[in-house]
DSSP file (Angstrom, degrees, kcal/mol; ACC not computed):
  #  RESIDUE AA STRUCTURE BP1 BP2  ACC     N-H-->O    O-->H-N    N-H-->O    O-->H-N    TCO  KAPPA ALPHA  PHI   PSI    X-CA   Y-CA   Z-CA
    1    1 A X     >        0   0    0      0, 0.0     4,-1.9     0, 0.0     5,-0.1   0.000 360.0 360.0 360.0 146.9   25.2  234.5   83.9
    2    2 A X  H  >  +     0   0    0      1,-0.2     4,-2.3     2,-0.2     5,-0.2   0.902 360.0  52.7 -67.0 -42.4   26.2  231.4   85.8
    3    3 A X  H  > S+     0   0    0      1,-0.2     4,-2.3     2,-0.2    -1,-0.2   0.927 110.1  48.5 -61.7 -45.4   27.2  229.4   82.7
    4    4 A X  H  > S+     0   0    0      1,-0.2     4,-2.6     2,-0.2    -1,-0.2   0.897 110.7  52.1 -59.7 -42.0   29.4  232.2   81.5
    5    5 A X  H  X S+     0   0    0     -4,-1.9     4,-2.5     2,-0.2    -1,-0.2   0.897 108.7  49.0 -62.9 -41.0   31.1  232.4   84.9
    6    6 A X  H  X S+     0   0    0     -4,-2.3     4,-2.1     2,-0.2    -1,-0.2   0.894 112.4  48.0 -65.6 -41.7   31.8  228.8   85.0
    7    7 A X  H  X S+     0   0    0     -4,-2.3     4,-2.5     2,-0.2    -2,-0.2   0.929 111.7  50.4 -64.6 -43.8   33.3  228.9   81.5
    8    8 A X  H  X S+     0   0    0     -4,-2.6     4,-2.7     1,-0.2    -2,-0.2   0.920 110.0  51.0 -61.0 -44.7   35.4  231.9   82.4
    9    9 A X  H  X S+     0   0    0     -4,-2.5     4,-2.7     1,-0.2    -1,-0.2   0.887 109.7  49.9 -59.9 -39.4   36.6  230.1   85.6
   10   10 A X  H  X S+     0   0    0     -4,-2.1     4,-2.9     2,-0.2    -2,-0.2   0.927 110.9  49.4 -67.6 -42.8   37.7  227.1   83.6
   11   11 A X  H  X S+     0   0    0     -4,-2.5     4,-2.7     2,-0.2     5,-0.2   0.929 113.0  46.7 -58.4 -47.8   39.6  229.3   81.1
   12   12 A X  H  X S+     0   0    0     -4,-2.7     4,-2.9     1,-0.2    -1,-0.2   0.911 112.5  50.5 -58.7 -46.3   41.3  231.1   84.0
   13   13 A X  H  X S+     0   0    0     -4,-2.7     4,-3.0    -5,-0.2    -2,-0.2   0.914 111.6  47.3 -60.8 -44.4   42.1  227.8   85.6
   14   14 A X  H  X S+     0   0    0     -4,-2.9     4,-2.6     2,-0.2    -2,-0.2   0.923 114.5  46.1 -64.1 -44.2   43.5  226.3   82.4
   15   15 A X  H  X S+     0   0    0     -4,-2.7     4,-2.7     2,-0.2    -2,-0.2   0.900 113.7  49.6 -61.6 -41.7   45.7  229.4   81.7
   16   16 A X  H  X S+     0   0    0     -4,-2.9     4,-2.7    -5,-0.2    -2,-0.2   0.939 111.3  49.4 -64.7 -46.4   46.8  229.4   85.3
   17   17 A X  H  X S+     0   0    0     -4,-3.0     4,-2.6     2,-0.2    -2,-0.2   0.924 111.5  48.8 -55.6 -48.3   47.7  225.7   85.0
   18   18 A X  H  X S+     0   0    0     -4,-2.6     4,-1.9     2,-0.2    -1,-0.2   0.918 112.3  47.2 -56.4 -48.0   49.6  226.3   81.9
   19   19 A X  H  X S+     0   0    0     -4,-2.7     4,-1.9     1,-0.2    -1,-0.2   0.894 112.8  50.2 -65.9 -35.9   51.5  229.2   83.4
   20   20 A X  H  X S+     0   0    0     -4,-2.7     4,-2.3     2,-0.2    -2,-0.2   0.912 108.1  52.7 -67.4 -39.1   52.2  227.1   86.5
   21   21 A X  H  X S+     0   0    0     -4,-2.6     4,-2.1     1,-0.2    -1,-0.2   0.873 109.5  49.5 -63.3 -34.7   53.5  224.3   84.3
   22   22 A X  H  X S+     0   0    0     -4,-1.9     4,-2.4     2,-0.2    -1,-0.2   0.860 108.8  52.4 -71.3 -34.5   55.8  226.7   82.6
   23   23 A X  H  X S+     0   0    0     -4,-1.9     4,-2.2     2,-0.2    -2,-0.2   0.880 107.8  52.3 -68.2 -37.3   57.1  228.0   86.0
   24   24 A X  H  X S+     0   0    0     -4,-2.3     4,-2.6     2,-0.2    -2,-0.2   0.953 112.0  45.7 -63.5 -48.1   57.8  224.4   87.0
   25   25 A X  H  X S+     0   0    0     -4,-2.1     4,-2.7     1,-0.2    -2,-0.2   0.914 111.8  50.7 -58.9 -44.1   59.9  223.9   83.8
   26   26 A X  H  X S+     0   0    0     -4,-2.4     4,-2.9     2,-0.2    -1,-0.2   0.897 110.8  50.8 -62.5 -39.7   61.7  227.2   84.3
   27   27 A X  H  X S+     0   0    0     -4,-2.2     4,-2.3     2,-0.2    -2,-0.2   0.923 109.6  49.1 -59.6 -46.8   62.4  226.0   87.9
   28   28 A X  H  X S+     0   0    0     -4,-2.6     4,-2.1     2,-0.2    -2,-0.2   0.928 112.1  48.6 -63.8 -44.8   63.8  222.7   86.7
   29   29 A X  H  X S+     0   0    0     -4,-2.7     4,-2.6     1,-0.2    -2,-0.2   0.931 111.0  50.8 -59.3 -45.4   66.0  224.5   84.1
   30   30 A X  H  X S+     0   0    0     -4,-2.9     4,-2.6     1,-0.2    -1,-0.2   0.876 107.0  53.6 -62.8 -35.5   67.2  226.9   86.7
   31   31 A X  H  X S+     0   0    0     -4,-2.3     4,-1.4     2,-0.2    -1,-0.2   0.924 109.4  49.2 -61.3 -44.1   68.1  224.0   89.0
   32   32 A X  H  < S+     0   0    0     -4,-2.1     4,-0.4     1,-0.2    -2,-0.2   0.914 111.9  49.0 -60.2 -45.1   70.2  222.5   86.1
   33   33 A X  H >< S+     0   0    0     -4,-2.6     3,-1.1     1,-0.2     7,-0.2   0.911 108.9  51.3 -60.0 -44.9   71.9  225.8   85.6
   34   34 A X  H 3< S+     0   0    0     -4,-2.6    -1,-0.2     1,-0.3    -2,-0.2   0.767 113.2  45.9 -67.6 -25.3   72.7  226.3   89.3
   35   35 A X  T 3< S+     0   0    0     -4,-1.4     2,-0.5    -3,-0.2    -1,-0.3   0.460  85.6 113.9 -92.0  -0.6   74.3  222.8   89.4
   36   36 A X    <>  -     0   0    0     -3,-1.1     4,-2.6    -4,-0.4     5,-0.2  -0.588  58.7-152.8 -77.8 118.9   76.2  223.3   86.2
   37   37 A X  H  > S+     0   0    0     -2,-0.5     4,-3.0     1,-0.2     5,-0.2   0.886  93.1  53.7 -58.6 -42.2   79.9  223.4   87.0
   38   38 A X  H  > S+     0   0    0      2,-0.2     4,-2.6     1,-0.2    -1,-0.2   0.933 110.3  45.8 -61.2 -47.5   80.8  225.6   84.0
   39   39 A X  H  > S+     0   0    0      2,-0.2     4,-2.9     1,-0.2     5,-0.3   0.946 113.2  50.8 -63.1 -46.5   78.2  228.3   85.1
   40   40 A X  H  X S+     0   0    0     -4,-2.6     4,-2.4    -7,-0.2     5,-0.2   0.948 113.2  45.1 -54.0 -49.7   79.4  228.1   88.7
   41   41 A X  H  X S+     0   0    0     -4,-3.0     4,-2.4    -5,-0.2    -1,-0.2   0.888 111.6  53.2 -64.4 -37.2   83.0  228.5   87.7
   42   42 A X  H  X S+     0   0    0     -4,-2.6     4,-1.9    -5,-0.2    -2,-0.2   0.949 112.1  43.6 -64.3 -48.6   82.1  231.3   85.3
   43   43 A X  H  X S+     0   0    0     -4,-2.9     4,-2.1     2,-0.2    -2,-0.2   0.867 115.9  48.0 -62.5 -37.3   80.3  233.3   88.0
   44   44 A X  H  X S+     0   0    0     -4,-2.4     4,-2.5    -5,-0.3    -1,-0.2   0.872 111.6  50.8 -70.8 -35.4   83.1  232.7   90.5
   45   45 A X  H  X S+     0   0    0     -4,-2.4     4,-2.5    -5,-0.2    -2,-0.2   0.851 108.6  51.5 -70.9 -33.2   85.7  233.7   88.0
   46   46 A X  H  X S+     0   0    0     -4,-1.9     4,-2.5     2,-0.2     5,-0.2   0.940 111.8  47.6 -63.6 -48.8   83.8  236.9   87.2
   47   47 A X  H  X S+     0   0    0     -4,-2.1     4,-2.4     1,-0.2    -2,-0.2   0.927 113.8  47.0 -59.9 -44.9   83.7  237.7   91.0
   48   48 A X  H  X S+     0   0    0     -4,-2.5     4,-2.7     1,-0.2     5,-0.2   0.931 112.6  48.7 -64.1 -44.4   87.4  237.0   91.4
   49   49 A X  H  X S+     0   0    0     -4,-2.5     4,-2.3     1,-0.2    -1,-0.2   0.891 113.6  46.7 -62.0 -41.4   88.4  239.0   88.4
   50   50 A X  H  X S+     0   0    0     -4,-2.5     4,-2.4     2,-0.2    -1,-0.2   0.891 112.1  50.3 -66.8 -40.1   86.4  242.0   89.5
   51   51 A X  H  X S+     0   0    0     -4,-2.4     4,-1.7    -5,-0.2    -2,-0.2   0.956 112.4  46.4 -61.8 -51.8   87.7  241.8   93.0
   52   52 A X  H  X S+     0   0    0     -4,-2.7     4,-0.8     1,-0.2    -2,-0.2   0.912 113.5  50.0 -60.8 -41.3   91.3  241.6   91.9
   53   53 A X  H  X S+     0   0    0     -4,-2.3     4,-0.8     1,-0.2     3,-0.5   0.875 107.4  54.0 -64.1 -36.8   90.7  244.5   89.4
   54   54 A X  H  < S+     0   0    0     -4,-2.4     3,-0.3     1,-0.2    -1,-0.2   0.832 107.4  51.2 -68.5 -27.0   89.1  246.6   92.1
   55   55 A X  H  < S+     0   0    0     -4,-1.7    -1,-0.2     1,-0.2    -2,-0.2   0.672 108.5  53.0 -81.1 -15.9   92.2  246.1   94.3
   56   56 A X  H  < S+     0   0    0     -4,-0.8    -1,-0.2    -3,-0.5    -2,-0.2   0.572  83.5  99.2 -97.4  -8.6   94.5  247.2   91.5
   57   57 A X  S  < S-     0   0    0     -4,-0.8     5,-0.0    -3,-0.3    -3,-0.0  -0.457  90.1 -84.4 -76.4 153.3   93.0  250.5   90.5
   58   58 A X    >   -     0   0    0      1,-0.1     3,-2.2    -2,-0.1     7,-0.2  -0.182  38.0-114.5 -56.0 146.3   94.6  253.6   92.0
   59   59 A X  T 3  S+     0   0    0      1,-0.3    -1,-0.1    -3,-0.1    -2,-0.1   0.815 115.3  51.7 -56.3 -32.6   93.4  254.6   95.4
   60   60 A X  T 3  S+     0   0    0      1,-0.2     2,-1.5     2,-0.1    -1,-0.3   0.516  86.3  90.9 -84.1  -4.4   91.8  257.9   94.2
   61   61 A X    <>  +     0   0    0     -3,-2.2     4,-1.7     1,-0.2    -1,-0.2  -0.533  42.8 154.2 -95.1  73.6   89.8  256.1   91.4
   62   62 A X  H  >  +     0   0    0     -2,-1.5     4,-2.5     1,-0.2    -1,-0.2   0.810  66.6  60.9 -68.8 -29.2   86.7  255.4   93.4
   63   63 A X  H  > S+     0   0    0     -3,-0.3     4,-2.3     2,-0.2    -1,-0.2   0.949 107.1  44.1 -66.9 -47.2   84.5  255.3   90.4
   64   64 A X  H  > S+     0   0    0      2,-0.2     4,-2.2     1,-0.2     5,-0.2   0.914 113.7  49.8 -61.9 -42.7   86.4  252.3   88.8
   65   65 A X  H  X S+     0   0    0     -4,-1.7     4,-2.4     2,-0.2     5,-0.2   0.927 111.1  50.4 -61.0 -46.5   86.5  250.5   92.1
   66   66 A X  H  X S+     0   0    0     -4,-2.5     4,-2.4     1,-0.2    -2,-0.2   0.905 109.6  51.3 -57.1 -45.2   82.7  251.0   92.5
   67   67 A X  H  X S+     0   0    0     -4,-2.3     4,-1.7     2,-0.2    -1,-0.2   0.895 109.6  48.9 -61.6 -41.3   82.1  249.7   89.0
   68   68 A X  H  X S+     0   0    0     -4,-2.2     4,-1.6     2,-0.2    -2,-0.2   0.928 112.5  49.0 -64.4 -45.5   84.1  246.5   89.7
   69   69 A X  H  X S+     0   0    0     -4,-2.4     4,-2.0     1,-0.2    -2,-0.2   0.858 108.6  53.0 -65.0 -35.8   82.2  246.0   93.0
   70   70 A X  H  X S+     0   0    0     -4,-2.4     4,-2.1     2,-0.2    -1,-0.2   0.856 104.3  57.2 -68.2 -33.0   78.9  246.5   91.2
   71   71 A X  H  X S+     0   0    0     -4,-1.7     4,-2.3     2,-0.2    -2,-0.2   0.891 105.2  50.2 -62.5 -40.2   79.9  243.9   88.7
   72   72 A X  H  X S+     0   0    0     -4,-1.6     4,-2.2     1,-0.2    -2,-0.2   0.931 109.5  51.6 -61.9 -46.0   80.4  241.4   91.6
   73   73 A X  H  X S+     0   0    0     -4,-2.0     4,-2.2     1,-0.2    -2,-0.2   0.881 108.5  51.1 -61.3 -39.0   76.9  242.3   92.9
   74   74 A X  H  X S+     0   0    0     -4,-2.1     4,-1.7     2,-0.2    -1,-0.2   0.929 107.9  52.1 -66.9 -43.1   75.4  241.7   89.4
   75   75 A X  H  X S+     0   0    0     -4,-2.3     4,-1.4     1,-0.2     3,-0.3   0.930 111.1  47.7 -58.3 -44.6   77.1  238.2   89.2
   76   76 A X  H  X S+     0   0    0     -4,-2.2     4,-2.3     1,-0.2    -1,-0.2   0.853 107.6  56.8 -63.7 -37.7   75.6  237.3   92.5
   77   77 A X  H  X S+     0   0    0     -4,-2.2     4,-2.6    -5,-0.2    -1,-0.2   0.836 100.2  58.6 -64.2 -30.1   72.2  238.6   91.4
   78   78 A X  H  X S+     0   0    0     -4,-1.7     4,-2.3    -3,-0.3    -2,-0.2   0.966 108.9  43.9 -60.0 -53.5   72.3  236.3   88.5
   79   79 A X  H  X S+     0   0    0     -4,-1.4     4,-2.3     1,-0.2    -2,-0.2   0.887 114.1  50.3 -58.7 -40.2   72.6  233.3   90.9
   80   80 A X  H  X S+     0   0    0     -4,-2.3     4,-1.8     2,-0.2    -1,-0.2   0.901 108.6  52.4 -67.7 -37.6   69.9  234.8   93.2
   81   81 A X  H  X S+     0   0    0     -4,-2.6     4,-1.8     2,-0.2    -2,-0.2   0.911 109.5  49.1 -61.8 -42.2   67.6  235.3   90.2
   82   82 A X  H  X S+     0   0    0     -4,-2.3     4,-2.1     1,-0.2    -2,-0.2   0.913 108.7  53.2 -66.0 -40.0   68.0  231.6   89.2
   83   83 A X  H  X S+     0   0    0     -4,-2.3     4,-2.5     1,-0.2    -1,-0.2   0.849 104.4  56.4 -62.0 -32.8   67.3  230.6   92.8
   84   84 A X  H  X S+     0   0    0     -4,-1.8     4,-2.8     2,-0.2     5,-0.2   0.919 105.9  50.6 -65.2 -41.8   64.1  232.6   92.6
   85   85 A X  H  X S+     0   0    0     -4,-1.8     4,-2.6     2,-0.2    -2,-0.2   0.915 109.3  52.5 -58.0 -42.1   63.1  230.5   89.5
   86   86 A X  H  X S+     0   0    0     -4,-2.1     4,-2.2     2,-0.2    -2,-0.2   0.961 113.1  41.2 -56.7 -55.4   63.8  227.3   91.5
   87   87 A X  H  X S+     0   0    0     -4,-2.5     4,-2.3     1,-0.2    -1,-0.2   0.883 114.0  52.2 -64.5 -38.2   61.7  228.3   94.4
   88   88 A X  H  X S+     0   0    0     -4,-2.8     4,-2.3     1,-0.2    -1,-0.2   0.909 111.4  49.1 -61.7 -42.9   58.9  229.7   92.2
   89   89 A X  H  X S+     0   0    0     -4,-2.6     4,-2.2    -5,-0.2    -2,-0.2   0.875 109.7  50.3 -63.5 -39.3   58.9  226.4   90.2
   90   90 A X  H  X S+     0   0    0     -4,-2.2     4,-2.1     2,-0.2    -2,-0.2   0.882 112.3  48.0 -66.8 -41.3   58.8  224.3   93.5
   91   91 A X  H  X S+     0   0    0     -4,-2.3     4,-2.3     2,-0.2    -2,-0.2   0.914 112.3  48.6 -64.9 -41.8   55.8  226.4   94.6
   92   92 A X  H  X S+     0   0    0     -4,-2.3     4,-2.6     1,-0.2    -2,-0.2   0.881 110.4  51.5 -67.7 -38.6   54.0  226.0   91.3
   93   93 A X  H  X S+     0   0    0     -4,-2.2     4,-2.1     2,-0.2    -1,-0.2   0.882 110.1  49.4 -65.1 -38.4   54.6  222.2   91.4
   94   94 A X  H  X S+     0   0    0     -4,-2.1     4,-2.4     2,-0.2    -2,-0.2   0.922 111.1  49.4 -64.9 -42.2   53.2  222.0   94.8
   95   95 A X  H  X S+     0   0    0     -4,-2.3     4,-2.6     1,-0.2    -2,-0.2   0.891 109.6  51.1 -65.3 -40.5   50.1  224.0   93.8
   96   96 A X  H  X S+     0   0    0     -4,-2.6     4,-2.5     2,-0.2    -1,-0.2   0.899 110.1  49.7 -61.2 -41.0   49.6  221.8   90.7
   97   97 A X  H  X S+     0   0    0     -4,-2.1     4,-2.4     2,-0.2    -2,-0.2   0.904 111.0  49.8 -63.1 -40.7   49.8  218.7   92.9
   98   98 A X  H  X S+     0   0    0     -4,-2.4     4,-1.9     2,-0.2    -2,-0.2   0.925 112.6  46.2 -66.4 -44.0   47.3  220.2   95.3
   99   99 A X  H  X S+     0   0    0     -4,-2.6     4,-1.3     1,-0.2    -2,-0.2   0.899 113.2  49.8 -65.9 -38.4   44.9  221.1   92.5
  100  100 A X  H  X S+     0   0    0     -4,-2.5     4,-1.1     1,-0.2    -2,-0.2   0.890 108.9  53.1 -65.8 -38.9   45.3  217.7   90.9
  101  101 A X  H  X S+     0   0    0     -4,-2.4     4,-0.7     1,-0.2     3,-0.3   0.868 106.5  51.9 -60.1 -40.5   44.6  216.1   94.3
  102  102 A X  H  < S+     0   0    0     -4,-1.9    -1,-0.2     1,-0.2     3,-0.2   0.784 105.6  56.7 -69.2 -27.0   41.4  218.1   94.6
  103  103 A X  H  < S+     0   0    0     -4,-1.3    -1,-0.2     1,-0.2    -2,-0.2   0.795 104.0  51.8 -74.4 -27.2   40.2  216.9   91.2
  104  104 A X  H  <        0   0    0     -4,-1.1    -1,-0.2    -3,-0.3    -2,-0.2   0.692 360.0 360.0 -83.2 -17.0   40.6  213.2   92.1
  105  105 A X     <        0   0    0     -4,-0.7    -1,-0.2    -3,-0.2    -2,-0.2   0.464 360.0 360.0 -89.3 360.0   38.5  213.5   95.3
């Protein structure tokens, strides 16, 4: 039925809007985290410590060196994941603005 379809579309739109608003908030929080000096220093410290540790393991201990280098990759992935939240939040904010602009016309 047409009436049911319209109601369902409004529900989906509202849920979508709420999800997008949450993504915007997540993006804003991620931006704050990425600009946080303490977090930046902590991630850089982890990378430095793991790199130094990987250089100090015995030459024949490939497994330990690999694990330290994987730790560096994980620290970098945390920052990349936060950057994803920032970009996703920006995209959701743009989409919400676009939808809001369509409502006013």
